[in-house]
C-alpha positions as CSV (number, residue, x, y, z in Angstrom):
1,X,108.7,108.0,207.7
2,X,110.5,110.7,204.9
3,X,109.9,114.0,205.1
4,X,110.5,115.4,201.7
5,X,110.9,119.7,201.1
6,X,110.3,120.3,197.4
7,X,111.4,123.5,196.3
8,X,109.8,124.7,192.9
9,X,105.9,123.2,191.5
10,X,106.5,123.4,187.7
11,X,105.9,120.4,185.9
12,X,108.5,118.7,186.5
13,X,108.4,119.4,190.4
14,X,104.1,118.6,190.0
15,X,105.1,115.0,188.5
16,X,108.0,113.6,191.5
17,X,105.1,115.0,193.9
18,X,102.4,113.0,192.1
19,X,104.9,110.1,191.9
20,X,106.3,109.9,195.0
21,X,102.5,110.1,196.8
22,X,101.5,106.6,194.0
23,X,104.6,105.0,195.4
24,X,106.4,106.5,198.5
25,X,105.4,109.1,200.5
26,X,101.7,110.8,201.7
27,X,100.6,113.7,200.8
28,X,101.0,115.3,204.8
29,X,105.1,114.6,204.8
30,X,105.6,117.0,201.7
31,X,106.2,120.3,201.6
32,X,106.1,122.3,198.6
33,X,108.0,126.0,197.9
34,X,106.3,127.5,194.8
35,X,107.3,131.3,194.7
36,X,103.5,131.4,192.8
37,X,100.8,132.2,195.1
38,X,98.0,130.8,192.7
39,X,100.3,127.8,192.0
40,X,101.3,127.2,194.9
41,X,97.9,126.9,196.3
42,X,97.1,125.0,193.5
43,X,99.2,122.7,194.3
44,X,97.6,122.5,198.0
45,X,95.0,122.0,196.7
46,X,94.9,119.6,194.3
47,X,97.4,117.1,195.9
48,X,97.2,117.9,199.9
49,X,100.0,119.4,200.4
50,X,101.5,121.5,202.7
51,X,102.6,124.9,200.8
52,X,105.9,127.4,202.8
53,X,108.1,128.8,201.6
54,X,112.1,127.5,200.8
55,X,113.6,128.2,204.1
56,X,111.1,126.8,206.0
57,X,110.3,124.1,203.9
58,X,113.6,122.3,204.4
59,X,114.0,122.9,208.4
60,X,112.5,119.1,208.6
61,X,112.8,117.5,206.0
62,X,114.9,114.5,205.3
63,X,115.1,115.4,201.3
64,X,114.8,118.3,199.2
65,X,114.0,118.3,196.0
66,X,115.2,121.3,194.2
67,X,113.4,121.6,191.1
68,X,114.4,125.3,190.0
69,X,115.7,126.9,186.8
70,X,119.3,126.7,186.4
71,X,119.6,130.3,186.8
72,X,117.6,130.0,189.5
73,X,119.4,127.4,191.4
74,X,122.0,129.5,193.2
75,X,119.6,132.0,195.1
76,X,118.1,128.8,196.1
77,X,120.3,127.0,197.4
78,X,122.0,130.1,199.3
79,X,118.8,131.1,200.7
80,X,118.3,127.2,202.4
81,X,121.7,126.5,203.3
82,X,121.2,127.4,207.0
83,X,118.4,125.5,207.3
84,X,119.4,122.4,205.5
85,X,120.1,119.1,208.7
86,X,123.1,117.7,208.8
87,X,123.3,114.5,206.4
88,X,120.1,115.6,204.5
89,X,119.6,114.2,200.8
90,X,119.5,117.2,198.0
91,X,118.6,115.9,194.9
92,X,119.3,118.6,192.6
93,X,117.2,118.6,188.8
94,X,118.7,121.5,187.1
95,X,120.7,121.2,183.5
96,X,124.7,121.9,183.8
97,X,124.1,122.7,187.8
98,X,127.1,120.3,189.7
99,X,126.8,118.5,192.6
100,X,130.3,120.6,194.0
101,X,128.8,123.7,193.4
102,X,125.9,123.4,195.9
103,X,128.7,121.2,198.2
104,X,131.1,123.9,198.7
105,X,127.5,125.7,199.9
106,X,125.9,122.7,201.6
107,X,128.6,120.7,202.8
108,X,126.6,119.2,205.5
109,X,124.6,117.1,202.9
110,X,124.5,114.2,200.7
111,X,123.9,116.0,197.3
112,X,123.2,114.0,193.8
113,X,122.1,115.4,190.8
114,X,119.9,114.0,188.3
115,X,118.1,115.0,185.6
116,X,114.4,113.2,185.2
117,X,111.5,113.8,181.7
118,X,108.4,114.7,181.5
119,X,107.1,111.5,180.9
120,X,107.7,110.9,184.5
121,X,104.4,112.7,185.1
122,X,103.2,109.3,183.6
123,X,105.3,106.9,185.8
124,X,107.3,106.4,182.2
125,X,110.3,109.1,182.7
126,X,113.7,107.7,182.6
127,X,116.2,110.1,185.1
128,X,120.3,110.1,184.8
129,X,121.7,110.1,188.1
130,X,125.0,111.2,190.0
131,X,126.4,111.0,193.7
132,X,127.8,114.2,194.5
133,X,131.7,113.8,196.5
134,X,130.4,113.5,200.0
135,X,127.6,111.4,199.1
136,X,127.3,107.9,200.7
137,X,125.9,104.8,198.8
138,X,122.8,104.6,201.2
139,X,121.7,108.3,199.9
140,X,122.2,107.6,196.8
141,X,120.6,103.8,196.9
142,X,117.5,106.4,198.8
143,X,118.0,109.2,196.3
144,X,117.5,106.2,193.2
145,X,114.8,104.4,194.9
146,X,112.6,107.7,195.7
147,X,113.1,108.5,191.4
148,X,112.2,104.8,190.4
149,X,109.0,106.2,191.7
150,X,108.7,108.2,188.4
151,X,110.4,105.5,186.4
152,X,113.7,104.7,185.5
153,X,116.8,105.6,186.6
154,X,120.1,105.4,185.2
155,X,123.3,106.1,187.3
156,X,125.9,107.8,185.4
157,X,129.4,109.5,186.5
158,X,128.7,113.1,186.8
159,X,130.8,113.9,183.5
160,X,128.2,112.1,181.6
161,X,125.4,113.9,183.4
162,X,125.6,116.5,179.9
163,X,125.6,114.0,178.2
164,X,122.3,111.9,179.5
165,X,120.4,115.0,179.9
166,X,121.3,115.9,176.2
167,X,119.6,112.2,175.3
168,X,117.0,111.6,177.9
169,X,115.8,114.7,179.0
170,X,115.6,116.6,176.3
171,X,114.5,113.8,174.3
172,X,110.8,114.0,174.5
173,X,111.1,116.9,172.3
174,X,112.7,115.2,169.8
175,X,110.1,112.7,169.7
176,X,107.4,115.7,169.9
177,X,109.0,116.7,166.8
178,X,108.9,113.9,165.4
179,X,105.3,113.5,166.0
180,X,105.0,117.6,164.8
181,X,106.6,115.9,161.1
182,X,104.6,113.2,160.9
183,X,101.4,114.6,161.7
184,X,102.4,117.3,158.8
185,X,103.1,114.7,156.3
186,X,100.5,112.6,157.0
187,X,97.5,116.4,156.6
188,X,100.0,116.6,153.6
189,X,98.9,113.4,151.9
190,X,94.9,114.3,152.8
191,X,94.7,113.0,156.2
192,X,92.1,114.9,158.8
193,X,94.1,115.9,161.7
194,X,92.4,113.4,163.9
195,X,93.0,110.7,162.0
196,X,96.5,112.0,161.5
197,X,97.1,112.2,165.3
198,X,95.5,108.9,166.0
199,X,98.0,106.9,163.1
200,X,101.4,108.1,164.3
201,X,100.5,108.1,168.1
202,X,100.0,104.4,167.7
203,X,103.0,104.0,165.2
204,X,105.1,106.0,167.5
205,X,103.8,103.7,170.6
206,X,104.0,100.8,169.0
207,X,107.0,101.1,167.1
208,X,108.7,101.8,170.7
209,X,107.1,98.5,172.4
210,X,108.4,96.6,169.5
211,X,112.2,98.1,170.2
212,X,111.9,97.1,173.8
213,X,110.7,94.0,173.6
214,X,112.5,92.5,170.3
215,X,116.1,92.6,171.4
216,X,117.2,94.2,168.0
217,X,118.9,97.2,167.1
218,X,116.9,100.2,165.7
219,X,118.5,99.5,162.0
220,X,117.0,95.9,162.0
221,X,113.7,96.6,162.7
222,X,114.1,99.5,159.9
223,X,115.5,97.1,157.8
224,X,112.3,94.3,158.5
225,X,110.1,97.1,156.6
226,X,112.4,98.3,154.1
227,X,111.5,96.3,151.4
228,X,113.7,97.4,148.5
229,X,111.9,99.5,145.8
230,X,109.5,99.8,148.3
231,X,106.6,102.8,149.9
232,X,109.4,103.1,153.0
233,X,112.4,102.8,150.9
234,X,111.1,106.0,149.4
235,X,110.5,107.9,152.8
236,X,114.3,106.3,154.0
237,X,115.9,107.9,150.5
238,X,114.8,111.3,151.4
239,X,115.5,111.3,155.1
240,X,118.9,109.9,154.4
241,X,119.9,112.7,151.6
242,X,118.8,115.1,154.3
243,X,121.1,113.7,156.4
244,X,118.5,113.5,158.9
245,X,120.4,110.7,161.1
246,X,123.3,113.0,161.2
247,X,121.4,116.0,162.1
248,X,119.4,114.3,165.0
249,X,123.4,113.4,166.1
250,X,124.6,117.3,165.8
251,X,121.3,118.2,168.2
252,X,122.6,116.0,170.7
253,X,125.9,117.2,170.4
254,X,124.4,121.1,171.0
255,X,122.7,120.4,173.8
256,X,125.3,118.0,175.9
257,X,126.9,121.1,174.8
258,X,124.4,124.0,176.4
259,X,124.9,122.0,179.0
260,X,128.3,122.6,179.6
261,X,127.9,126.2,179.6
262,X,125.4,126.1,182.0
263,X,127.8,124.5,184.7
264,X,130.2,126.9,183.7
265,X,128.2,130.0,183.5
């Protein structure tokens, strides 16, 4: 049975704990390190996992999943380095942190870089995954299997990790921003807050399902809704005039660039 150490008990750490327990790994095989004592106690109580300090958590672990903020990962890696077993799998989930920077400190491990997104909490996430230079094929396959417990896994060269982080890692925030804007508009035109939320949420769900199942391009699906001279055409004209599409492209580029900056800092 695979023994897993999860270092970091925030939103993403919890999502991974839930997904792993549902699909692959019973609670007794999971050890969590979380520096906030109250949060650590909460995770132990809710999920039945063992709680320990980071250095102790990794001693017997076959897999170490590091789910901390980018500014904290270097200190965490230094803390655990001597205790990581030869051949262990390390999955680093921190924007902008390269596998090579971890391999320098923990050369005995198979290092994988990954970036899930928050719908992983519902097993509907997307995770971009990249193998480090020293990572074997079996270790990468194991990482893909583990991360598939919380959604879809997309394998990319590490040079594209900043890009997939910008698209799917940050992507839920873009969708929530769109929902926020649509709800605001719904209220302006007279809908109640309750009706605005219901209409927007179901519209987003339905549109996403249609995009998934139809095989059509987004522009083609948009065209099916946009009759010349109609209400949708009037709305799209405003969005195009205000360069909303171009703004989204610029936003994704900005997220990619920030991820690159984090790797260089």
